[in-house]
Steps between C-alpha positions, in 0.01 A plus 500: 500500500425287194713212625305452823172382345489280189171658384650849491809363327285329239294812429805724478680247280210461254396866483849646511747263336736791437595486868699182423703695243561789738590266786741313271687819412516622861619167643754451219657834585502440875643146474814647342569717805748399768412361844531845662180603319292250694357341186760226462626311802809287549368315804231239461402562863342838423126476451416862422628712211421829329281306255266437793485872577398597144284184457671375186591140403310361797437157344859439390713319760826595323431873482794597722772331294714759324486459123553708187322252273156659548191381678244336276270351764192689375557471125297184447218644709503819296481315170232248603275757669536737205416225254202384710353852523548556126338163423200585717463837329513329159217266602294785641544710185401200288188429707369850571324735254511252212228687309724808485788289367301361205503152654219252547353467851636214707154337498560405135787276610303318772435197277844485338689228691833606352458856627389375842804271520734787409336735749519240776868439427581872496311570823669205669841623380419849628395359838821295525707804401336714770539220756872474415540879515325509837720223633813684381390824663422335833816284520 
């Protein structure tokens, strides 16, 4: 189960961010069902629901409250992880195979302090973005 170990949850969250979208749709539908379904509960004493059986919404403490407003717990995770992966791919495309893209090699920019400052800022921003995405996936 991806919720048992934070490392598995992190890998599945980074490499498959679409699971947050799918989980959002499934949980939104099930939260609208009545208490007889086992997904929503009227008693706060119950500790086990049908969400636990299908391993959905495991990190949300309010998953068993009946609601027709939707469940957007994973939306921020989906957006941040998607943006982080796209940003990393942009950097990798920019850095790799520069001779085939009619661009100068990166060695030409080694003495340009402005380019080094920009690259340092962008790599730091990318690291912070991935750290934030990882934190969102784990918590």
